[in-house]
Backbone bond lengths (Angstrom), bond angles and torsions (degrees), N, CA, C in turn:
res aa  C-N    CA-C-N  psi(-1)  N-CA   C-N-CA  omega(-1)  CA-C   N-CA-C  phi
1 M - - - 1.450 - - 1.526 110.47 -
2 R 1.295 116.40 152.91 1.456 121.24 174.96 1.522 108.80 -67.56
3 D 1.317 114.84 165.83 1.465 119.97 -178.24 1.520 113.43 -75.11
4 A 1.321 117.93 -18.88 1.465 120.64 -178.50 1.526 110.38 -64.79
5 P 1.330 117.89 140.21 1.469 119.67 177.89 1.528 111.76 -73.39
6 A 1.300 114.94 164.13 1.468 121.76 177.51 1.527 110.15 -67.76
7 T 1.316 115.14 160.83 1.462 122.75 176.16 1.526 108.90 -95.46
8 V 1.314 116.86 135.95 1.456 121.73 177.03 1.526 108.49 -84.52
9 L 1.324 116.39 125.25 1.461 122.02 175.74 1.520 107.41 -100.14
10 I 1.317 117.14 109.74 1.463 121.75 -179.25 1.524 107.35 -94.00
11 L 1.311 115.86 114.68 1.461 121.73 -176.80 1.526 109.71 -90.21
12 A 1.328 115.95 115.48 1.461 121.28 -177.85 1.529 110.22 -134.89
13 S 1.322 115.88 37.02 1.468 121.10 -176.22 1.520 113.69 -101.81
14 G 1.321 116.92 -4.27 1.460 120.62 -174.42 1.514 113.64 -60.19
15 R 1.321 114.93 151.50 1.469 120.66 -179.99 1.529 112.20 -92.27
16 G 1.318 117.61 -11.67 1.455 120.70 177.02 1.520 115.00 78.44
17 K 1.335 117.88 22.85 1.469 119.99 -176.82 1.526 112.71 -60.92
18 R 1.324 117.98 -45.90 1.477 120.18 179.82 1.521 110.65 -66.41
19 F 1.323 116.18 -40.76 1.460 121.30 178.61 1.529 110.27 -59.22
20 Q 1.321 116.04 -45.25 1.463 121.30 179.45 1.520 111.53 -69.22
21 A 1.336 117.07 -34.82 1.466 120.68 179.21 1.525 111.66 -62.51
22 F 1.325 116.63 -25.58 1.458 120.78 179.15 1.522 112.36 -100.89
23 G 1.338 115.98 18.64 1.457 119.90 173.23 1.510 116.00 99.96
24 G 1.330 117.90 -2.34 1.459 120.31 179.20 1.518 111.22 -72.07
25 Q 1.290 115.88 154.21 1.465 121.84 178.48 1.524 108.82 -105.29
26 G 1.337 116.75 128.39 1.459 120.39 178.07 1.514 112.33 69.36
27 S 1.314 115.67 -141.43 1.464 122.48 -178.77 1.521 110.05 -95.75
28 K 1.319 116.85 144.35 1.464 119.29 177.12 1.521 110.98 -67.32
29 L 1.338 117.16 -20.98 1.458 119.90 177.17 1.522 111.84 -66.61
30 D 1.338 116.30 -22.49 1.464 121.67 178.62 1.528 112.89 -95.93
31 A 1.341 116.46 -6.90 1.466 119.96 179.25 1.525 109.20 -64.31
32 L 1.319 116.35 145.43 1.459 120.16 -176.69 1.522 111.73 -84.93
33 L 1.313 114.80 137.92 1.460 123.97 173.57 1.528 105.58 -131.69
34 H 1.309 116.91 113.55 1.469 121.52 -175.71 1.528 111.06 55.17
35 G 1.343 115.99 41.09 1.445 121.31 175.11 1.515 115.86 78.38
36 K 1.326 117.46 8.75 1.460 121.62 -177.48 1.523 108.51 -136.23
37 P 1.339 119.28 140.62 1.461 120.23 179.75 1.534 112.42 -59.90
38 V 1.318 115.36 151.93 1.463 122.74 -176.03 1.533 111.85 -57.34
39 L 1.330 117.85 -50.31 1.465 120.30 -174.69 1.525 113.02 -57.36
40 P 1.324 121.27 -44.65 1.464 119.46 177.76 1.533 113.44 -60.20
41 H 1.343 118.20 -32.08 1.469 120.09 174.62 1.524 109.70 -60.74
42 T 1.344 116.34 -46.85 1.462 120.99 -179.76 1.528 110.21 -62.47
43 L 1.329 116.16 -45.79 1.466 120.55 179.59 1.526 111.79 -60.94
44 D 1.330 117.57 -38.67 1.468 120.82 178.59 1.526 110.74 -60.48
45 A 1.332 117.35 -42.99 1.465 120.76 179.84 1.524 111.23 -65.31
46 V 1.339 116.04 -41.68 1.466 119.40 179.40 1.528 109.85 -64.88
47 R 1.310 117.24 -45.09 1.474 119.85 179.20 1.527 110.84 -61.74
48 A 1.336 116.80 -41.01 1.466 120.80 179.94 1.529 111.90 -65.82
49 S 1.344 117.20 -23.02 1.470 120.48 179.63 1.522 111.14 -71.23
50 G 1.340 116.86 -22.52 1.452 120.07 -177.72 1.519 113.52 81.25
51 L 1.325 117.41 1.02 1.462 121.26 -179.12 1.526 110.53 -82.03
52 T 1.308 115.87 151.91 1.452 121.16 172.88 1.517 107.68 -68.32
53 Y 1.327 117.29 143.85 1.467 118.76 -179.97 1.513 110.57 -142.68
54 R 1.312 113.39 161.37 1.473 122.28 174.34 1.513 107.67 -132.91
55 L 1.313 117.15 123.50 1.454 122.71 176.07 1.526 107.59 -90.86
56 E 1.319 116.76 118.47 1.471 121.50 178.53 1.519 107.60 -105.13
57 A 1.333 115.62 99.76 1.458 120.62 -175.86 1.520 113.40 -116.63
58 A 1.334 117.42 -1.57 1.470 120.15 178.32 1.529 108.57 -67.11
59 P 1.319 118.20 147.43 1.466 119.62 179.89 1.534 111.60 -67.16
60 H 1.326 114.89 135.81 1.466 122.53 177.95 1.521 107.94 -138.10
61 P 1.339 118.17 154.33 1.465 120.77 -178.71 1.539 113.73 -65.73
62 G 1.318 117.17 -29.83 1.461 119.49 -178.10 1.521 111.40 -156.54
63 M 1.336 115.78 173.08 1.457 120.86 -177.40 1.528 111.47 -62.55
64 G 1.323 117.28 -39.55 1.459 119.87 178.56 1.515 112.00 -59.49
65 D 1.328 116.32 -38.54 1.463 120.99 177.79 1.530 110.82 -66.26
66 S 1.319 116.23 -37.99 1.466 120.66 177.81 1.520 110.49 -64.76
67 I 1.333 116.41 -44.40 1.463 120.63 179.29 1.532 109.67 -62.31
68 A 1.332 116.48 -46.78 1.466 120.44 -179.19 1.526 111.15 -59.37
69 A 1.320 117.54 -42.70 1.467 120.98 179.55 1.524 110.92 -64.07
70 A 1.322 117.01 -42.55 1.465 120.88 -179.44 1.529 111.13 -67.04
71 V 1.329 116.80 -39.31 1.469 120.18 177.65 1.533 109.70 -65.19
72 R 1.328 117.17 -45.03 1.473 120.06 178.15 1.530 111.14 -57.47
73 A 1.324 116.24 -38.09 1.462 120.49 -177.63 1.533 112.73 -77.07
74 S 1.330 116.75 -13.14 1.468 120.61 179.87 1.527 110.08 -132.80
75 F 1.335 115.73 40.73 1.466 121.88 -173.16 1.524 113.52 -58.82
76 D 1.335 118.25 -23.56 1.455 120.88 -178.62 1.532 112.65 -88.19
77 A 1.322 117.67 6.62 1.471 121.24 179.78 1.524 110.29 -67.49
78 N 1.286 115.85 159.47 1.460 122.56 178.00 1.529 109.45 -96.70
79 G 1.329 116.12 49.89 1.460 122.09 -176.74 1.519 110.01 105.54
80 W 1.317 115.09 170.47 1.459 120.58 -175.22 1.514 111.17 -139.06
81 L 1.316 116.18 143.46 1.453 123.78 168.31 1.518 105.44 -108.24
82 V 1.313 117.46 116.77 1.462 121.38 -179.11 1.521 108.10 -89.08
83 L 1.318 115.79 119.58 1.458 121.51 -174.83 1.525 110.18 -129.36
84 P 1.328 117.83 111.83 1.464 118.79 173.58 1.533 109.63 -60.07
85 G 1.307 116.58 141.58 1.454 121.10 -178.43 1.511 114.30 -68.20
86 D 1.343 116.63 -12.22 1.465 119.98 -177.91 1.533 112.09 -97.54
87 L 1.320 116.31 39.14 1.469 120.90 174.63 1.530 109.00 -118.33
88 P 1.332 116.70 68.93 1.464 120.46 -172.72 1.528 114.43 -67.95
89 L 1.325 118.06 -14.47 1.461 119.90 -177.99 1.523 113.00 -100.49
90 I 1.337 116.88 6.87 1.466 120.14 177.24 1.524 108.54 -61.11
91 Q 1.299 116.40 141.89 1.458 121.43 -179.29 1.524 110.16 -99.60
92 S 1.305 116.67 143.03 1.465 120.37 178.81 1.533 110.72 -60.99
93 E 1.329 117.44 -33.57 1.466 121.05 178.62 1.530 111.18 -64.30
94 T 1.326 116.23 -35.91 1.461 120.74 177.77 1.517 110.07 -63.95
95 L 1.315 116.85 -45.27 1.463 121.05 179.23 1.524 110.91 -61.84
96 R 1.323 117.30 -43.95 1.464 120.48 178.65 1.526 110.74 -64.00
97 G 1.324 116.88 -38.38 1.466 120.46 178.61 1.517 112.38 -63.97
98 I 1.319 116.52 -41.73 1.465 120.45 177.99 1.531 109.65 -65.05
99 A 1.313 116.62 -45.30 1.464 119.91 179.32 1.525 110.57 -59.73
100 Q 1.316 117.15 -40.49 1.467 120.90 178.64 1.530 110.80 -65.78
101 A 1.325 117.16 -40.70 1.466 120.74 179.82 1.526 111.48 -62.90
102 L 1.322 116.89 -29.15 1.462 120.77 178.98 1.530 112.54 -68.50
103 H 1.326 116.94 -13.91 1.469 119.47 174.71 1.527 110.75 -73.52
104 Q 1.345 117.35 -24.30 1.463 120.72 -179.34 1.528 113.71 -105.65
105 H 1.337 117.10 -18.77 1.462 121.43 -174.97 1.527 110.16 -134.62
106 P 1.343 117.40 142.16 1.468 119.23 179.61 1.525 113.66 -72.41
107 V 1.330 117.09 -24.97 1.465 122.54 179.26 1.519 107.75 -136.79
108 V 1.329 116.59 137.33 1.458 121.81 178.65 1.524 107.98 -126.58
109 V 1.337 116.77 131.69 1.459 122.57 178.35 1.520 107.50 -120.99
110 L 1.324 116.39 132.79 1.466 120.26 179.60 1.523 111.54 -69.75
111 V 1.327 114.81 142.49 1.451 122.27 176.76 1.524 107.27 -129.88
112 F 1.327 115.99 135.59 1.462 121.22 177.42 1.516 107.85 -129.62
113 Q 1.326 116.74 125.22 1.457 123.18 -178.25 1.525 111.33 50.61
114 G 1.330 115.52 43.21 1.455 121.63 175.39 1.519 114.80 78.58
115 K 1.323 118.01 2.86 1.461 121.14 -179.44 1.514 110.15 -118.99
116 R 1.327 114.30 140.79 1.462 119.97 177.25 1.536 108.58 -65.59
117 T 1.325 116.12 132.56 1.460 119.85 179.56 1.514 109.12 -88.15
118 L 1.290 116.39 136.18 1.459 122.67 179.06 1.513 109.35 -130.19
119 L 1.297 115.68 149.53 1.454 119.67 174.55 1.520 108.23 -81.00
120 P 1.318 118.18 140.21 1.467 119.77 177.65 1.528 110.95 -66.38
121 N 1.320 115.80 150.09 1.472 120.34 177.58 1.505 110.60 -76.56
């Protein structure tokens, strides 16, 4: 792989159907966390990581479509870190660590306390 780090794809195209089904108003990306909407928290962590990023906020039918659009828009990237926009507690160090791991491995999966982390359906 080239020395350039991967590009972070921030997915912010969701319609918030599950969030609304459980009583949320609007999009969960706009929900307040410590007085600030969720998405800006995520963006702050990505910016603090120093990694190149692409915010994909155009409406798409599903997450796969959002990922495909973001990849098409950053086709010259040296790999991608797919990051849902609703992860306001992600740490910039975590993002840098994943990007660094991609220099040694073609695919990186997060593990927490010995277990693979998965997003809930």
